[in-house]
C-alpha positions in Angstrom: 0.1 0.0 0.0 1.4 3.5 -1.1 0.6 6.0 1.6 -0.7 9.2 0.5 -0.5 12.4 1.2 -3.5 15.2 1.6 -2.6 18.1 -1.3 -2.1 20.5 2.1 1.0 18.2 2.7 2.5 18.0 -0.1 2.5 21.6 -0.2 4.4 21.7 3.0 7.1 19.2 2.1 7.2 21.0 -1.1 7.8 24.1 0.0 10.2 23.4 3.1 12.9 22.0 0.5 12.4 24.9 -1.5 13.5 26.6 1.3 16.3 24.4 2.4 17.5 24.2 -1.2 17.6 28.1 -1.1 18.8 29.1 2.6 21.5 25.4 3.4 21.8 23.9 -0.1 24.9 21.5 -0.4 27.9 24.1 -0.5 26.5 25.3 2.9 26.1 22.2 4.3 29.5 21.4 3.9 30.6 24.2 5.0 29.0 24.2 8.4 30.0 20.6 9.1 34.0 21.8 9.2 33.8 25.4 10.4 33.0 24.4 13.4 31.1 27.6 13.7 27.1 28.2 15.3 25.1 25.7 13.9 22.1 28.5 12.4 20.1 26.0 10.7 17.7 26.5 14.2 17.5 29.4 14.6 16.8 30.1 10.5 13.7 27.7 10.9 12.3 29.5 14.4 12.9 32.7 12.1 11.4 31.7 8.6 8.1 30.2 10.5 9.3 26.4 9.7 10.1 25.5 13.9 6.5 25.5 14.9 4.9 22.7 12.7 3.6 19.9 14.0 2.3 21.8 17.1 -1.2 22.5 18.5 -1.7 26.8 17.4 -2.3 26.9 21.3 1.2 26.3 22.9 2.6 29.2 19.5 2.5 26.3 17.2 1.7 26.1 13.1 -0.4 23.4 13.9 -0.4 19.7 12.6 1.3 16.8 14.2 3.4 14.1 13.6 3.2 13.5 10.5 3.9 16.9 9.4 7.2 16.1 12.0 7.9 13.2 10.3 7.4 14.9 6.7 10.4 17.7 8.0 12.7 15.0 9.4 12.1 13.3 5.8 13.0 16.3 4.5 16.0 17.4 6.2 17.6 14.2 5.5 17.3 14.3 2.2 19.4 17.6 2.7 21.7 16.9 5.0 20.9 19.5 7.7 22.1 20.1 10.5 18.9 19.8 12.7 20.0 18.2 16.0 18.5 21.0 18.0 15.4 20.2 16.0 15.5 16.5 16.5 16.2 16.7 20.6 13.4 20.0 20.9 11.0 17.2 18.8 12.3 14.5 21.3 11.8 16.4 24.3 8.1 18.1 23.7 6.0 15.6 25.5 7.6 15.8 28.9 7.2 19.3 28.7 4.8 21.4 30.4 2.3 23.7 28.1 4.3 26.9 28.9 7.7 25.6 28.3 5.9 24.4 25.5 5.5 26.6 24.7 8.7 28.7 25.7 10.5 26.2 23.1 8.3 27.0 19.9 9.1 30.9 20.7 12.6 30.4 20.4 13.2 31.4 23.9 13.9 28.4 25.6 15.8 25.0 24.8 15.1 21.4 26.1 17.3 18.7 25.7 15.9 15.0 27.1 18.9 14.1 29.1 18.8 10.3 27.2 21.1 8.1 25.8 21.4 8.3 21.7 23.1 5.3 21.5 20.0 3.0 22.7 16.7 2.7 22.5 15.1 5.6 25.0 14.1 3.6 28.2 13.7 4.5 32.2 17.3 4.7 33.3 17.0 7.5 35.8 19.7 9.5 38.3 20.1 10.0 41.7 18.6 12.8 43.1 20.3 13.8 47.1 19.3 16.8 49.3 18.0 18.5 45.7 20.7 17.8 43.6 21.9 15.8 40.8 25.3 13.7 40.0 25.9 11.2 37.1 26.6 11.1 34.2 24.6 10.7 30.6 26.7 10.6 27.6 25.5 10.7 23.4 22.6 12.9 24.4 22.2 14.4 20.8 21.8 18.3 21.2 23.4 19.0 24.2 25.6 21.5 23.1 22.6 23.1 22.0 20.0 23.9 25.1 19.3 25.9 28.3 17.7 23.0 30.3 17.9 19.5 30.2 14.9 17.2 31.1 16.4 14.3 33.4 14.9 11.3 34.7 15.8 10.9 38.7 14.6 8.7 41.2 14.2 10.8 44.4 12.5 10.4 47.9 9.2 10.9 46.5 9.8 8.0 43.7 10.8 9.0 39.6 10.6 12.0 37.9 11.7 14.5 35.2 14.2 17.1 36.7 14.4 20.4 35.3 18.4 20.7 35.7 20.2 23.8 33.8 23.1 23.7 31.1 24.8 26.1 33.2 25.3 23.9 36.2 26.6 21.0 34.0 29.7 20.0 32.4 29.0 19.7 28.6 31.4 18.1 26.7 31.2 17.6 22.6 31.3 13.5 21.5 31.2 13.4 17.8 29.2 11.0 15.7 30.0 9.2 12.5 27.6 12.0 10.6 28.9 15.4 11.3 25.6 16.6 10.6 24.3 15.4 13.9 26.0 16.6 17.3 25.7 14.6 21.0 27.8 15.6 23.7 28.6 13.9 27.5 26.7 15.7 29.7 28.5 15.5 33.6 26.2 16.4 36.6 27.2 17.2 39.7 25.3 18.0 42.3 23.8 20.0 39.9 21.0 21.9 41.5 17.8 21.5 40.8 14.9 23.9 39.6 12.1 21.4 39.9 11.2 17.6 39.7 7.8 17.0 37.5 6.2 13.7 38.7 6.5 11.0 35.9 6.3 6.9 35.2 8.1 5.0 34.3 6.6 4.7 31.0 6.7 8.8 31.2 9.3 7.9 28.2 7.1 6.1 25.8 5.8 8.9 23.1 9.5 9.8 23.0 10.5 6.2 22.5 7.8 5.8 19.7 8.4 9.7 18.2 12.1 8.7 18.1 11.4 5.8 16.1 9.3 7.1 13.2 11.7 10.1 12.8 14.3 8.8 12.7 12.9 6.6 10.2 11.9 9.6 8.3 15.4 11.0 8.2 16.6 7.4 6.9 14.2 7.5 4.2 15.2 11.5 2.9 18.6 10.1 2.9 17.7 7.2 1.0 15.4 8.9 -1.9 18.6 11.1 -2.1 20.7 8.4 -2.0 18.9 7.1 -4.8 19.0 9.8 -7.2 22.4 10.4 -6.9 23.3 6.6 -7.5 20.8 7.1 -11.1 22.5 10.0 -12.2 25.7 8.8 -11.9 25.0 5.8 -14.1 23.8 8.5 -16.7 27.2 9.7 -16.6 30.1 7.2 -16.2 31.5 5.1 -18.6 33.1 1.7 -18.9 33.7 -0.4 -21.7 32.7 2.4 -23.9 28.7 2.1 -22.5 26.9 3.9 -19.8 27.2 2.2 -16.3 23.1 1.9 -16.4 23.1 -0.2 -19.3 24.3 -2.2 -17.4 22.2 -5.0 -15.9 23.4 -5.3 -12.1 23.2 -1.4 -11.9 19.7 -1.9 -13.3 19.1 -4.3 -10.7 20.7 -2.5 -8.3 18.4 0.8 -8.6 15.7 -1.3 -8.6 16.5 -3.0 -5.9 17.1 0.6 -4.4 13.5 2.2 -5.4 12.0 -0.7 -4.0 13.8 -0.3 -0.3 11.9 3.6 -0.9 9.1 3.1 -1.7 8.3 0.8 1.4 10.2 2.9 3.5 8.1 5.9 2.5 4.5 4.4 3.3 6.3 2.5 6.8 7.4 5.7 8.3 4.6 8.2 7.3 1.9 5.4 8.6 4.0 5.1 11.8 3.7 8.7 12.0 -0.2 8.8 11.1 -1.1 6.0 13.6 0.7 8.1 16.4 -1.5 11.4 15.2 -4.6 8.9 15.4 -3.7 7.5 18.7 -3.8 4.0 17.4 -3.2 1.4 20.7 -0.2 -0.2 18.2 1.3 2.5 17.5 4.0 2.1 19.7 4.4 -1.3 18.1 4.5 0.5 14.3 7.2 3.2 15.3 8.7 0.4 16.1 8.8 -1.4 12.8 9.3 1.5 11.5 12.8 2.2 13.2 14.0 -1.2 13.1 12.8 -2.0 9.3 13.5 1.5 7.4 17.0 2.5 8.6 17.7 -1.3 8.8 16.8 -1.4 4.9 18.3 1.9 4.0 21.5 1.4 5.5 21.8 -1.4 3.0 20.6 0.9 0.6 23.4 3.0 1.2 26.3 0.4 0.2 24.1 -0.3 -3.4 24.7 3.8 -3.4 28.1 3.1 -2.8 28.8 0.0 -4.9 27.3 2.6 -8.2 29.3 4.9 -7.5 33.2 3.3 -7.2 35.7 5.4 -5.5 34.1 8.2 -5.8 31.8 8.1 -3.8 33.9 7.2 -0.7 35.2 11.3 -1.7 35.0 14.0 0.3 34.3 16.4 -2.9 31.3 13.8 -3.6 27.7 14.1 -2.0 27.0 11.0 -1.5 29.3 10.0 1.5 26.8 12.9 3.7 23.7 11.3 3.2 25.8 7.3 3.3 27.0 8.3 6.4 23.3 9.8 7.6 21.3 6.2 7.0 24.7 4.7 9.1 24.0 6.3 11.8 20.5 6.7 11.8 20.5 2.8 12.0 21.9 2.7 15.3 20.5 5.8 16.9 18.0 5.4 19.9 18.9 1.5 19.0 19.5 -0.9 15.9 16.9 -2.9 14.5 17.6 -5.7 17.0 16.4 -4.1 19.6 13.7 -2.5 18.0 12.7 -5.8 16.3 12.8 -7.3 19.8 10.0 -4.3 21.8 8.3 -5.4 18.3 8.6 -9.3 19.2 7.7 -8.4 23.2 4.1 -6.3 22.1 2.9 -9.4 19.9 3.6 -11.8 23.0 1.8 -9.6 25.1 -1.1 -9.4 22.5 -0.6 -13.5 22.3 -0.9 -13.6 25.8 -4.0 -11.0 26.7 -6.1 -13.1 23.6 -4.9 -16.5 25.5 
């Protein structure tokens, strides 16, 4: 089944793609990755009105839901833009109060949840003593671009989500394979806690589902661009006096890449729509999307590299931007294996309930 977008959603995606092409073309993205300058992407999204898409108007958003967030993530993946702050903000959103979310959407205050980006988002709380927090969380996406950390904690009153000022934490940059995303090691050494909101261990379930969907959508965008690059290159490169696109092996590789893109498109966007619709099995659908889309897109990246040959490895060619992004998406917030285990556990629970 091919997922169909509404005319409004198609217009949104097309408009965002045009805006990115004008403001952050590939040449600009390359310079940002090596210059070490502050990332201007989030500020540009806020300034030009894209930041609030996917959030209710009641909290200063532009309307829409998770599907619109997924469409944005897809365009960000297609362009390999530096979107760590945007993704960190999206994952923190379900854990914020309405005033906090309004502040974040207005660009007044930046919130980031202190969870490790190399594993499935699960409850792994730090301890609180006398109103202060001590502990280390590694691989926090967006850690270098935040004002407030939201930290899962266990205190005298039980589990909760503590607000800790980023200025009270020691944050060390951690470079990733994909230079368009940046993580940080956040160390809290008796850091004062602003406040703690009571929470359950299941509080991260919405964040986990969002992580699965948005990472899948990002991988989808990368896959679409890698397919385009492979087809373009196969029409330009000659071997034995013929364009390599005429070779059967290259045709088969391109056809398989197209199958991956089409399947990933419907899988990722259906998972986003399932969350918007509040389906009971939306978390499992999101897990399927994360496992299937990011895994197959990482394989697609290998096929695209094979079509390009040695030039695909070079910094001068665009392919490596999307190749690295696809490889990181596969492991970001957990590899396919752990998400498949999540699906299996959900199916076993359903089976047990039916019995």
